[in-house]
Backbone bond lengths (Angstrom), bond angles and torsions (degrees), N, CA, C in turn:
res aa  C-N    CA-C-N  psi(-1)  N-CA   C-N-CA  omega(-1)  CA-C   N-CA-C  phi
1 M - - - 1.455 - - 1.533 109.16 -
2 V 1.321 115.85 136.21 1.453 122.19 -178.63 1.529 109.45 -81.02
3 E 1.313 114.86 134.45 1.462 120.58 177.44 1.535 109.98 -71.24
4 E 1.306 115.54 145.06 1.465 120.67 178.41 1.529 110.89 -58.03
5 S 1.311 117.27 -40.52 1.466 120.44 -178.36 1.532 111.32 -63.80
6 E 1.323 118.54 -33.31 1.464 121.60 176.79 1.525 110.24 -63.61
7 V 1.306 116.51 -42.38 1.457 121.32 179.17 1.523 109.85 -65.78
8 L 1.328 117.09 -46.93 1.460 121.41 -178.38 1.522 112.64 -66.83
9 N 1.321 117.98 -29.15 1.462 121.23 179.67 1.524 112.99 -63.29
10 K 1.318 117.44 -16.86 1.461 120.64 175.95 1.532 111.12 -64.62
11 L 1.322 116.57 -20.74 1.463 121.59 -179.99 1.526 113.37 -85.56
12 V 1.307 117.09 -13.74 1.464 121.79 -173.46 1.529 110.08 -84.44
13 V 1.326 115.59 132.13 1.460 121.27 174.45 1.516 108.81 -116.83
14 D 1.290 115.32 150.01 1.452 121.63 178.92 1.530 108.97 -75.88
15 E 1.304 117.29 139.93 1.463 121.99 -179.10 1.526 111.19 -56.85
16 K 1.328 118.18 -38.22 1.469 120.20 -179.12 1.526 110.93 -65.47
17 D 1.339 118.44 -32.32 1.460 120.63 177.09 1.523 111.41 -65.52
18 V 1.320 116.32 -39.77 1.467 121.08 177.97 1.518 109.74 -65.93
19 T 1.330 117.09 -41.94 1.464 121.75 179.54 1.522 110.73 -63.92
20 I 1.328 117.67 -41.43 1.463 121.56 178.56 1.526 110.04 -62.73
21 E 1.321 117.69 -42.11 1.466 121.98 178.93 1.525 110.49 -63.32
22 L 1.332 117.23 -42.83 1.463 121.26 178.03 1.524 110.46 -63.29
23 E 1.304 116.78 -41.56 1.458 120.90 179.35 1.530 110.70 -61.10
24 K 1.322 117.78 -40.50 1.465 121.87 177.38 1.527 110.68 -62.51
25 L 1.345 116.85 -42.65 1.463 120.85 179.20 1.521 111.38 -64.35
26 V 1.327 116.63 -40.89 1.466 120.75 179.80 1.532 110.04 -66.05
27 D 1.326 117.25 -41.65 1.466 120.33 176.77 1.523 110.64 -59.26
28 E 1.333 116.37 -43.96 1.459 121.20 178.99 1.537 110.23 -65.95
29 A 1.328 116.65 -42.19 1.466 121.20 -179.17 1.524 111.74 -61.31
30 S 1.328 117.13 -35.12 1.464 120.10 -177.37 1.536 112.32 -65.08
31 K 1.322 117.57 -14.72 1.465 121.15 174.75 1.523 111.23 -74.85
32 Y 1.327 116.57 -20.73 1.459 122.12 -174.21 1.526 114.25 -106.47
33 F 1.335 117.29 -32.32 1.461 119.35 -175.84 1.525 111.44 -158.86
34 R 1.332 112.76 166.38 1.455 123.20 169.39 1.524 105.91 -128.34
35 I 1.331 115.95 160.59 1.456 120.79 179.61 1.525 107.89 -113.64
36 E 1.335 114.89 122.58 1.455 120.41 179.84 1.524 110.27 -73.48
37 K 1.318 115.51 132.74 1.454 121.07 178.45 1.516 108.03 -101.31
38 P 1.278 123.02 134.90 1.460 129.95 5.34 1.524 113.84 -97.65
39 T 1.354 118.01 2.89 1.471 120.51 -170.87 1.524 114.32 -74.78
40 G 1.334 117.20 -26.25 1.457 120.06 -175.13 1.516 112.90 80.70
41 R 1.333 116.41 9.88 1.468 120.54 178.74 1.527 109.28 -67.18
42 I 1.332 116.30 139.80 1.450 121.92 -179.08 1.531 108.91 -89.72
43 I 1.325 115.05 125.71 1.462 121.88 178.81 1.524 106.76 -110.64
44 F 1.317 115.71 114.20 1.460 121.64 -175.69 1.521 111.77 -75.58
45 Q 1.333 115.36 148.17 1.454 123.81 170.30 1.527 105.32 -105.31
46 N 1.313 119.39 128.43 1.471 122.84 177.12 1.528 112.54 54.36
47 F 1.323 116.51 47.35 1.457 123.46 -177.80 1.526 112.15 -52.09
48 G 1.331 116.71 -41.70 1.460 121.34 -175.16 1.514 114.69 -65.34
49 S 1.332 117.30 -21.23 1.461 119.60 -179.00 1.525 112.85 -87.21
50 L 1.335 116.80 -2.79 1.468 121.05 -177.88 1.523 111.07 -97.44
51 N 1.336 116.70 142.91 1.459 119.76 172.97 1.538 108.40 -85.98
52 D 1.325 117.98 176.32 1.467 120.58 -174.67 1.528 113.21 -62.72
53 Q 1.333 118.34 -39.82 1.467 119.64 177.36 1.522 110.69 -61.59
54 Q 1.325 116.89 -43.05 1.458 120.97 179.36 1.524 111.11 -65.42
55 R 1.318 117.01 -38.79 1.469 120.98 179.04 1.532 110.58 -65.15
56 I 1.325 116.20 -44.09 1.473 120.33 179.09 1.522 109.79 -61.02
57 C 1.335 116.48 -49.17 1.469 120.27 -179.51 1.521 111.29 -62.02
58 T 1.317 116.87 -43.46 1.462 120.30 179.29 1.514 110.82 -59.56
59 L 1.328 116.94 -46.02 1.454 121.48 179.41 1.525 111.19 -61.34
60 L 1.321 117.54 -47.27 1.460 120.88 -177.10 1.531 112.36 -71.45
61 V 1.334 118.03 -34.29 1.464 120.80 173.99 1.531 108.66 -64.60
62 G 1.311 116.09 -44.11 1.469 120.30 178.15 1.515 112.53 -59.86
63 K 1.320 116.56 -43.44 1.470 120.21 178.37 1.522 111.29 -64.94
64 Y 1.333 116.51 -35.72 1.465 119.97 176.81 1.529 109.91 -62.06
65 F 1.337 116.73 -48.52 1.468 119.94 179.74 1.529 110.93 -65.49
66 A 1.339 118.16 -39.07 1.471 121.32 177.80 1.529 110.62 -61.65
67 N 1.328 116.01 -37.38 1.461 121.05 176.74 1.528 110.40 -66.83
68 Q 1.320 117.07 -42.67 1.465 121.13 178.15 1.525 111.13 -62.42
69 L 1.342 116.27 -31.52 1.463 121.61 177.78 1.536 112.33 -85.14
70 K 1.338 116.00 2.48 1.464 123.38 179.46 1.540 113.05 63.14
71 M 1.329 115.93 29.88 1.465 121.04 175.52 1.521 111.31 -88.85
72 V 1.344 116.62 -28.59 1.463 121.72 175.51 1.518 107.78 -128.26
73 D 1.334 115.20 149.34 1.469 120.21 -177.04 1.517 113.51 -74.57
74 N 1.329 115.98 -29.26 1.456 119.70 -171.90 1.531 109.34 -142.10
75 P 1.332 118.63 131.65 1.455 120.07 -179.93 1.528 114.69 -82.92
76 S 1.331 117.47 -1.99 1.467 119.96 -177.25 1.526 110.75 -92.81
77 L 1.325 114.94 152.04 1.463 122.34 179.47 1.517 109.46 -136.10
78 S 1.323 116.17 149.64 1.466 120.68 172.47 1.529 108.08 -80.44
79 I 1.314 116.67 165.06 1.465 119.66 179.19 1.523 110.54 -63.47
80 S 1.331 117.51 -32.47 1.472 119.26 177.88 1.528 110.80 -69.40
81 E 1.340 118.03 -35.72 1.465 120.97 176.05 1.529 110.77 -67.60
82 V 1.330 116.33 -40.94 1.464 120.46 176.92 1.527 108.98 -61.42
83 S 1.323 115.94 -46.89 1.458 122.03 -179.88 1.529 111.05 -57.91
84 K 1.312 116.37 -47.11 1.465 121.18 -178.79 1.527 110.87 -63.83
85 Q 1.327 117.10 -45.29 1.459 120.13 -176.60 1.525 112.49 -71.06
86 L 1.336 116.81 -27.40 1.461 120.04 177.75 1.526 112.61 -90.99
87 G 1.339 116.37 -13.00 1.459 119.72 -177.71 1.520 112.19 66.98
88 R 1.329 116.03 33.81 1.464 122.59 -179.00 1.525 108.54 -124.87
89 P 1.337 118.25 147.95 1.461 120.13 177.90 1.529 111.15 -66.71
90 M 1.336 115.46 145.10 1.460 119.91 179.28 1.523 111.35 -56.18
91 T 1.334 116.41 -37.80 1.463 120.38 -178.58 1.529 111.75 -62.11
92 A 1.325 117.15 -31.29 1.469 120.99 179.17 1.521 111.64 -75.31
93 L 1.331 116.83 -20.98 1.458 120.66 -175.41 1.525 113.95 -97.28
94 S 1.325 117.52 -14.86 1.470 118.96 -175.27 1.528 112.51 -63.75
95 G 1.329 118.59 -41.40 1.467 121.46 178.58 1.522 112.66 -64.98
96 P 1.338 117.90 -52.52 1.458 119.64 177.99 1.538 112.99 -59.98
97 M 1.328 116.89 -37.83 1.471 120.32 179.13 1.525 109.97 -65.26
98 K 1.329 116.91 -44.54 1.465 120.89 179.96 1.529 110.52 -60.66
99 E 1.327 116.45 -41.09 1.467 120.77 179.17 1.534 111.15 -64.43
100 L 1.328 117.01 -40.63 1.469 120.78 178.66 1.530 111.32 -65.72
101 I 1.332 116.33 -35.75 1.469 120.62 177.08 1.530 109.50 -67.75
102 T 1.326 116.78 -44.38 1.464 121.44 179.50 1.525 110.95 -59.75
103 K 1.318 117.31 -40.20 1.462 121.83 179.32 1.532 112.15 -74.12
104 G 1.337 116.48 -13.19 1.460 120.22 179.59 1.517 114.16 85.27
105 F 1.333 117.65 14.70 1.456 121.17 179.76 1.530 112.23 -87.91
106 V 1.322 116.44 -24.82 1.457 122.71 177.32 1.522 108.03 -124.54
107 E 1.328 115.63 139.97 1.465 121.11 179.09 1.523 109.30 -106.05
108 K 1.339 115.22 134.15 1.467 120.78 174.87 1.523 107.04 -91.46
109 L 1.316 115.55 127.21 1.462 122.23 -177.10 1.522 110.39 -108.93
110 P 1.334 116.66 164.30 1.471 119.13 173.36 1.535 110.37 -58.10
111 G 1.305 115.35 150.70 1.462 120.10 -179.82 1.519 112.46 80.06
112 R 1.330 116.32 20.07 1.465 122.38 177.79 1.533 112.54 56.47
113 K 1.307 115.36 43.39 1.465 121.77 176.93 1.528 108.23 -109.77
114 Y 1.311 114.97 158.22 1.456 121.62 -178.87 1.518 109.35 -133.81
115 R 1.342 115.74 145.80 1.461 120.37 174.38 1.522 108.70 -144.99
116 I 1.309 114.17 159.53 1.460 119.97 178.94 1.521 108.80 -68.97
117 A 1.312 117.39 145.05 1.467 121.74 174.63 1.529 106.06 -81.75
118 Y 1.323 116.11 86.64 1.467 121.37 -170.68 1.520 113.21 -58.79
119 H 1.315 118.39 -27.34 1.461 120.93 178.25 1.537 111.76 -72.62
120 R 1.324 117.23 -8.71 1.475 121.84 178.69 1.529 111.13 -112.83
121 M 1.335 115.66 17.28 1.463 121.53 -174.29 1.535 112.42 -54.62
122 K 1.308 117.81 -44.07 1.469 120.73 -179.49 1.522 110.51 -60.18
123 E 1.323 116.68 -44.65 1.469 121.38 178.47 1.525 111.44 -64.01
124 I 1.321 116.30 -37.08 1.464 120.56 179.21 1.527 109.62 -62.31
125 F 1.329 116.52 -45.27 1.460 119.11 178.60 1.523 111.70 -64.98
126 E 1.317 117.57 -38.37 1.460 120.93 -178.84 1.523 112.04 -73.71
127 N 1.339 117.85 -43.18 1.462 121.41 -170.63 1.522 115.07 -96.44
128 V 1.302 118.14 -30.13 1.464 119.64 -177.68 1.521 109.60 -105.03
129 L 1.289 116.95 -56.84 1.449 120.22 -175.22 1.531 112.53 -79.17
130 G 1.307 116.95 -26.71 1.461 120.58 178.40 1.510 113.33 -68.72
131 S 1.326 115.70 -16.79 1.466 119.85 -179.08 1.529 111.38 -91.87
132 R 1.321 115.55 19.72 1.466 121.36 -179.16 1.527 110.03 -59.27
133 P 1.314 116.17 130.48 1.470 118.98 -179.34 1.522 111.45 -62.14
134 K 1.303 116.72 145.54 1.467 122.48 176.78 1.511 108.69 -82.18
135 K 1.311 115.93 145.63 1.473 120.30 177.02 1.495 110.65 -87.29
């Protein structure tokens, strides 16, 4: 008979494995943006080569990391804040934002705020940001 603890141990991951995964995500993220210190402002790399979904994800991933670094208090943004920071009209962003929410990559919060679904970060890099057009 299998011990309960043996079964439950399948859920346990080593801390170094989590750190290695985070390091890979940060390396990938650095291709898309940098975070200005101390403001937490997101500075895009190759902004023009990104489509609106990629820009939204990049901005929200950046805000998540800036929040983790304690540069910003909150990683969520309103659609008007996203629009302002991307320099795009809100009307142009509503479709891409809705699609990202439907896919589960962006979470809609109370107060009409949005944040990246941080638990899906790997998928976001593979499926949204990984499809970045080549120059």
